[in-house]
C-alpha positions as MATLAB code, in Angstrom:
seq = 'MTLLQCEPGRTYVDATLGGGGHALEILRQTSPSGIVIGLDWDEEAVSEAKKALTPFAERVKIFRENFIYLPELLREMKIEQVDGILLDLGLSSLQLEKEGRGFSFREEGPLDMRMDQRLDQTASYLANRLSADELKDILHKYGEERWAKRIAKAIVQERERGSIETTQRLRTITHYAIPRRFHPRKIDPATKTFQAFRIKVNNELENLRKILETGWKLLRKGGRMCIISFHSLEDRMVKETFRKLEGRGTDGSCPEAVMRILTKKPIMPSEEERRRNPRSRSAKLRCAERL';
ca = [
      87.563    4.114  -32.541;
      90.543    2.387  -34.133;
      89.279   -1.054  -33.202;
      85.786   -0.259  -34.511;
      87.341    0.685  -37.886;
      85.169    3.761  -38.283;
      84.779    4.535  -41.991;
      82.245    6.405  -44.139;
      79.362    4.394  -45.544;
      79.296    1.935  -42.660;
      76.684    1.314  -39.950;
      77.541    1.135  -36.258;
      75.541    0.433  -33.117;
      76.262    2.304  -29.898;
      74.280   -0.023  -27.657;
      74.928    2.007  -24.491;
      74.390    5.516  -25.804;
      74.646    7.431  -22.513;
      75.218   11.125  -23.186;
      76.263   10.375  -26.768;
      80.041   10.786  -26.428;
      81.041    7.628  -28.267;
      78.319    8.065  -30.893;
      79.473   11.625  -31.538;
      83.024   10.512  -32.241;
      81.870    7.641  -34.485;
      79.755   10.090  -36.490;
      82.690   12.483  -36.850;
      85.051    9.744  -38.003;
      82.553    8.255  -40.461;
      81.580   11.561  -42.059;
      79.862   12.156  -44.410;
      77.894    8.916  -44.788;
      78.332    6.704  -41.724;
      75.224    5.749  -39.753;
      74.922    5.265  -35.983;
      72.072    3.427  -34.281;
      72.018    4.440  -30.624;
      70.277    2.580  -27.816;
      69.848    3.387  -24.150;
      67.094    2.414  -21.733;
      67.673    5.453  -19.531;
      65.193    8.166  -20.482;
      67.446   10.993  -19.263;
      70.410    9.627  -21.238;
      68.346    9.447  -24.424;
      67.239   13.054  -23.943;
      70.843   14.243  -23.430;
      72.132   12.231  -26.388;
      69.516   13.691  -28.726;
      70.701   17.184  -27.813;
      74.376   16.320  -28.254;
      73.811   14.608  -31.615;
      71.454   17.192  -33.120;
      74.020   18.290  -35.769;
      74.079   14.698  -37.073;
      70.310   14.125  -37.017;
      70.275   12.719  -40.579;
      72.850   10.052  -39.733;
      71.785    8.879  -36.281;
      68.760    6.901  -35.132;
      68.121    6.877  -31.368;
      65.933    4.463  -29.432;
      65.024    4.157  -25.776;
      65.540    0.420  -25.542;
      67.544   -2.249  -23.729;
      70.341   -3.601  -25.912;
      69.078   -7.160  -25.477;
      66.381   -6.237  -28.023;
      68.915   -5.167  -30.670;
      68.164   -8.158  -32.976;
      64.449   -7.322  -33.041;
      65.146   -3.617  -33.486;
      67.415   -4.168  -36.497;
      64.880   -6.555  -37.981;
      62.186   -3.891  -37.710;
      64.546   -1.437  -39.422;
      65.178   -4.019  -42.171;
      68.908   -3.997  -41.383;
      70.430   -7.475  -41.649;
      73.965   -6.754  -40.479;
      76.089   -3.898  -39.119;
      79.795   -3.063  -39.185;
      80.371   -2.518  -35.485;
      78.760   -2.806  -32.072;
      80.008   -0.887  -29.045;
      79.027   -1.558  -25.437;
      80.272    0.682  -22.624;
      78.971   -1.117  -19.553;
      79.856    1.452  -16.936;
      77.546    3.927  -15.270;
      77.489    7.283  -17.021;
      78.513   10.499  -15.278;
      74.920   11.612  -15.764;
      73.681    8.705  -13.654;
      76.362    9.013  -10.980;
      75.923   12.733  -10.491;
      72.128   12.718  -10.157;
      71.397   12.195   -6.456;
      67.820   11.210   -7.217;
      68.936    8.066   -9.031;
      70.544    6.400   -6.012;
      73.639    5.056   -7.786;
      76.164    6.986   -5.702;
      76.710    6.843   -1.960;
      78.590   10.162   -1.985;
      75.404   12.151   -1.496;
      72.058   11.473    0.158;
      69.401   10.190   -2.231;
      66.590    7.660   -2.623;
      67.761    4.046   -2.795;
      66.590    3.502   -6.359;
      69.398    2.377   -8.751;
      67.111    1.651  -11.712;
      68.720    2.514  -15.030;
      65.257    2.314  -16.569;
      62.488    3.877  -14.497;
      60.062    1.409  -16.077;
      61.607   -1.428  -14.035;
      59.490   -2.562  -11.083;
      62.015   -3.295   -8.348;
      64.289   -0.676   -6.791;
      67.287   -1.291   -4.542;
      65.109   -0.210   -1.619;
      62.604   -2.928   -2.495;
      65.351   -5.563   -2.353;
      66.830   -4.228    0.888;
      63.462   -4.266    2.639;
      61.877   -7.422    1.239;
      64.526  -10.089    0.699;
      65.634  -12.585    3.331;
      69.096  -12.498    4.856;
      70.121  -15.506    2.736;
      68.871  -13.887   -0.461;
      70.694  -10.659    0.334;
      73.858  -12.584    1.178;
      73.699  -14.391   -2.182;
      73.309  -11.100   -4.074;
      76.235   -9.478   -2.262;
      78.437  -12.526   -2.752;
      77.507  -13.229   -6.387;
      77.387   -9.704   -7.791;
      79.653   -7.811   -5.422;
      82.145  -10.562   -4.591;
      81.822   -9.164   -1.093;
      83.831  -11.008    1.544;
      81.514   -9.749    4.306;
      78.262  -10.600    2.510;
      76.772  -12.592    5.395;
      77.470   -9.892    7.998;
      76.145   -7.114    5.772;
      72.983   -9.068    4.921;
      72.328   -9.757    8.602;
      72.861   -6.087    9.445;
      70.417   -4.981    6.731;
      67.709   -7.305    8.072;
      68.291   -6.124   11.641;
      68.278   -2.431   10.726;
      65.116   -2.556    8.652;
      63.237   -3.684   11.754;
      63.893   -0.165   13.096;
      62.524    1.407    9.945;
      62.440    0.943    6.190;
      65.784    1.401    4.402;
      65.026    4.084    1.825;
      68.182    6.143    1.284;
      71.701    5.683   -0.031;
      73.325    7.001    3.135;
      71.394    4.585    5.333;
      72.594    1.594    3.323;
      76.121    2.985    3.279;
      76.120    3.435    7.063;
      74.798   -0.081    7.637;
      77.564   -1.497    5.441;
      80.276    0.517    7.208;
      79.213   -0.795   10.606;
      78.812   -4.388    9.381;
      82.399   -4.632    8.146;
      84.964   -4.613   10.971;
      86.810   -1.298   10.827;
      90.236   -2.913   10.607;
      89.097   -4.597    7.374;
      87.815   -1.424    5.696;
      89.545   -1.165    2.294;
      91.975    1.707    1.905;
      91.363    2.648   -1.725;
      87.586    2.342   -2.028;
      84.598    3.067    0.182;
      83.549   -0.011    2.215;
      80.077    0.248    0.651;
      81.338    0.079   -2.947;
      80.793   -3.652   -3.457;
      77.404   -3.579   -1.752;
      76.167   -0.804   -4.027;
      77.601   -2.594   -7.059;
      75.793   -5.804   -6.131;
      72.440   -4.103   -5.623;
      72.776   -2.171   -8.892;
      73.613   -5.291  -10.903;
      70.680   -7.167   -9.403;
      68.163   -4.336   -9.853;
      69.082   -3.931  -13.528;
      69.741   -7.609  -14.307;
      73.043   -6.476  -15.797;
      74.907   -9.775  -16.085;
      71.963  -11.581  -17.646;
      71.541   -8.735  -20.136;
      75.238   -8.916  -21.016;
      75.017  -12.674  -21.488;
      72.124  -12.227  -23.928;
      73.831   -9.611  -26.095;
      77.038  -11.672  -26.174;
      75.020  -14.629  -27.445;
      73.244  -12.674  -30.181;
      75.416   -9.653  -30.985;
      78.065  -11.406  -33.077;
      75.367  -12.764  -35.413;
      74.401   -9.175  -36.291;
      77.890   -8.339  -37.574;
      78.810   -8.694  -41.228;
      82.115  -10.367  -42.065;
      84.896   -8.169  -40.698;
      82.489   -6.383  -38.366;
      83.698   -5.813  -34.837;
      82.297   -5.886  -31.320;
      84.020   -3.667  -28.750;
      83.090   -3.993  -25.083;
      84.270   -1.795  -22.210;
      83.688   -3.355  -18.785;
      84.319   -1.985  -15.321;
      84.353   -4.940  -12.977;
      85.703   -8.471  -12.998;
      82.358  -10.257  -13.406;
      81.614   -8.467  -16.683;
      85.175   -8.720  -17.985;
      85.318  -12.439  -17.207;
      82.070  -13.035  -19.091;
      83.282  -11.077  -22.128;
      86.656  -12.834  -22.128;
      85.160  -16.328  -21.833;
      82.488  -15.674  -24.469;
      85.017  -14.311  -26.969;
      87.213  -17.379  -26.381;
      84.217  -19.629  -26.999;
      83.327  -17.781  -30.213;
      86.939  -18.147  -31.319;
      86.456  -21.897  -31.003;
      88.525  -22.199  -27.843;
      85.734  -22.634  -25.317;
      85.851  -25.668  -23.044;
      82.134  -26.523  -23.263;
      82.175  -27.441  -26.957;
      79.233  -25.162  -27.728;
      81.095  -23.379  -30.533;
      83.446  -25.930  -32.148;
      84.152  -23.708  -35.173;
      85.512  -20.200  -34.830;
      83.034  -17.452  -35.747;
      85.025  -14.584  -34.220;
      88.690  -13.606  -33.961;
      89.906  -11.940  -30.779;
      91.825   -8.728  -31.545;
      92.802   -7.911  -27.961;
      94.775  -10.803  -26.515;
      94.903   -8.784  -23.311;
      92.377   -6.092  -22.398;
      93.281   -2.523  -23.274;
      93.392   -0.401  -20.144;
      93.673    3.361  -19.604;
      97.104    4.907  -19.442;
      98.366    6.523  -16.271;
      97.775    9.925  -17.857;
      94.174    9.042  -18.721;
      93.509    7.724  -15.221;
      94.844   10.984  -13.827;
      92.659   13.012  -16.191;
      89.590   10.806  -15.693;
      89.739    8.813  -12.418;
      86.506    6.981  -13.271;
      88.336    5.209  -16.096;
      90.745    3.467  -13.721;
      89.022    0.065  -13.778;
      87.972    0.094  -17.451;
      88.943   -2.854  -19.659;
      88.348   -2.889  -23.411;
      88.104   -6.135  -25.387;
      87.363   -6.495  -29.095;
      86.628   -9.351  -31.489;
      86.022   -9.515  -35.246;
      83.423  -11.557  -37.147;
      84.956  -14.169  -39.421;
];
């Protein structure tokens, strides 16, 4: 909230609305005249956010939409620029706790993983249709999984016995594919596999790349973009893009600075916060300001 500079009379975009927690706090801190535009492509999240933000109905506009379409959305609303954009790239508790969504391997559920039910391909579709090489590439690229080749081979072998349709089946396959002596101590052996499938199903890195390319142009001078990421691939992309927009990129695509980085190092949760909210442990917050 401090980095976003929440003040009355300003307009902010919560581009990953979720259950409305961030939007609620922005509305409180910008009372009585701040405006929040909230986006989420998850139908359940939009429904929950509308309930949570009912007291602020006059000051919040909610859309079920992917944040990559933010430029078009603002254009339709006849809004040229905003004062802040927030992206919280992690899965919401709502998504993790619903067994029917397939994001968590803690409970049995369908192998879905779509954040937007309008998407065509589920995680089950990928597991049952892609070749071993294609699966290996997904696990390596999006999960940075050391055992990608073994896991991909195991998936192909197991689906010959029957279609892979549930979270527990994929988790079990992954556990057996990774030699037991190499099972990580702090996370479930299936964590990186599930991460890779989820990123691929939802095209998450490509979506992030698009909003990083366009989002800064939607900020007025002094406007800020705050991004919370939860794994190294996202954080690396945010860090490198902010450096480029600050005029320090190595590819020469942005020779003049258009943004100023406000977080030289990412802000991470305190030990007390991690204890109170274990899901925050890998969160990294970066922020940059439009020049």
